[in-house]
C-alpha positions in Angstrom: -15.1 275.7 92.6 -12.8 277.4 94.7 -12.2 275.7 98.5 -11.5 277.1 101.6 -9.5 276.3 104.1 -9.8 276.8 108.3 -12.6 277.9 110.1 -14.3 278.9 106.8 -14.2 275.3 105.4 -15.6 274.1 102.3 -16.4 275.1 98.7 -17.7 278.6 97.4 -19.6 279.8 94.6 -21.3 282.9 93.7 -25.0 281.8 95.3 -23.8 279.3 98.1 -21.5 277.3 100.4 -20.8 274.3 101.2 -19.0 273.5 104.7 -17.9 269.5 105.7 -17.7 270.6 109.6 -16.1 267.2 110.5 -13.1 268.1 108.1 -12.9 271.6 109.7 -9.8 271.8 111.9 -11.1 272.1 115.8 -10.1 275.3 117.3 -10.3 276.0 121.1 -13.3 278.0 122.3 -14.5 278.9 126.0 -17.0 275.9 125.9 -14.4 273.3 124.2 -13.5 272.7 120.6 -15.1 274.2 117.6 -15.5 273.5 114.3 -16.4 276.4 112.4 -18.0 276.7 109.0 -18.9 280.1 107.4 -17.1 282.3 110.0 -14.1 285.0 108.9 -16.3 285.9 105.5 -17.7 289.4 105.9 -20.4 288.9 103.7 -22.4 286.2 105.4 -24.8 286.7 107.9 -24.6 283.6 110.1 -21.6 280.7 110.8 -22.3 277.6 112.1 -20.2 275.8 114.6 -20.1 272.0 115.7 -18.9 272.3 119.4 -17.2 269.6 121.6 -18.6 270.7 125.0 -15.7 270.2 127.7 -16.7 270.1 131.4 -14.9 273.5 132.2 -16.7 275.5 130.0 -16.3 279.5 130.6 -19.1 281.5 131.3 -19.1 284.1 128.5 -21.4 286.6 126.6 -21.7 288.6 123.4 -22.6 292.0 122.9 -23.7 291.8 119.3 -24.1 288.3 118.7 -27.1 286.1 119.0 -26.3 282.2 119.4 -28.9 279.2 118.7 -27.4 276.3 120.6 -29.0 272.4 119.4 -28.2 269.6 121.2 -26.9 266.8 119.1 -25.4 264.2 121.6 -25.1 263.7 125.8 -27.2 265.5 128.3 -26.2 268.5 130.6 -27.0 271.4 131.3 -26.9 275.1 129.6 -26.3 278.1 132.0 -27.7 281.2 131.0 -27.9 284.1 133.3 -27.1 281.8 136.5 -29.7 279.5 135.7 -29.1 275.7 134.7 -31.6 274.6 132.2 -31.7 270.9 131.3 -30.8 269.7 127.8 -30.8 266.4 126.0 -31.0 265.4 122.0 -32.6 268.2 120.4 -33.1 270.7 122.7 -32.8 274.3 121.0 -31.5 277.1 123.0 -31.9 280.5 121.8 -29.3 282.8 123.5 -29.7 287.0 123.2 -26.7 289.4 123.0 -26.0 290.0 126.8 -26.8 286.6 128.0 -23.9 285.6 130.1 -23.8 281.3 129.2 -22.1 278.2 129.3 -22.6 274.7 128.5 -21.9 272.2 131.5 -21.5 268.3 130.9 -20.3 266.2 127.8 -22.2 267.4 124.7 -21.9 268.1 121.2 -24.0 270.7 119.5 -24.5 272.7 116.5 -24.0 276.3 117.3 -25.4 278.9 115.1 -24.1 282.6 115.5 -25.7 285.5 113.9 -23.9 287.7 112.6 -21.3 285.1 111.9 -19.1 284.4 114.9 -16.2 287.1 115.6 -13.4 286.6 118.0 -13.6 290.2 119.1 -17.6 289.9 120.7 -16.3 287.5 123.4 -16.8 289.1 127.1 -15.2 287.2 130.2 -16.5 289.0 133.8 
């Protein structure tokens, strides 16, 4: 099977892909550092990111992308259109396009962007 490097990570076959997220190099994002699996492949309908949140996460939004955050580690808040919602491990948050959001606290999350992450769909006020 061919191997992808960088943000895509993992192995690709005609009917599946496998990505070992802890082996994907982290890249800076508005929330901290993200390890992006299955991103950058236009035929995919979603991507998955392992994100280590920094306290100084920037408020941002997406015009076309929906995100689902699942907290793996830590406790803190997800700010959603100015409202801070307390989160802890196994809290899931569904973020619709247009919702200004950021994570607050030392958190590790899984982020499921649908459609796959597109850096052109990150907006800041």
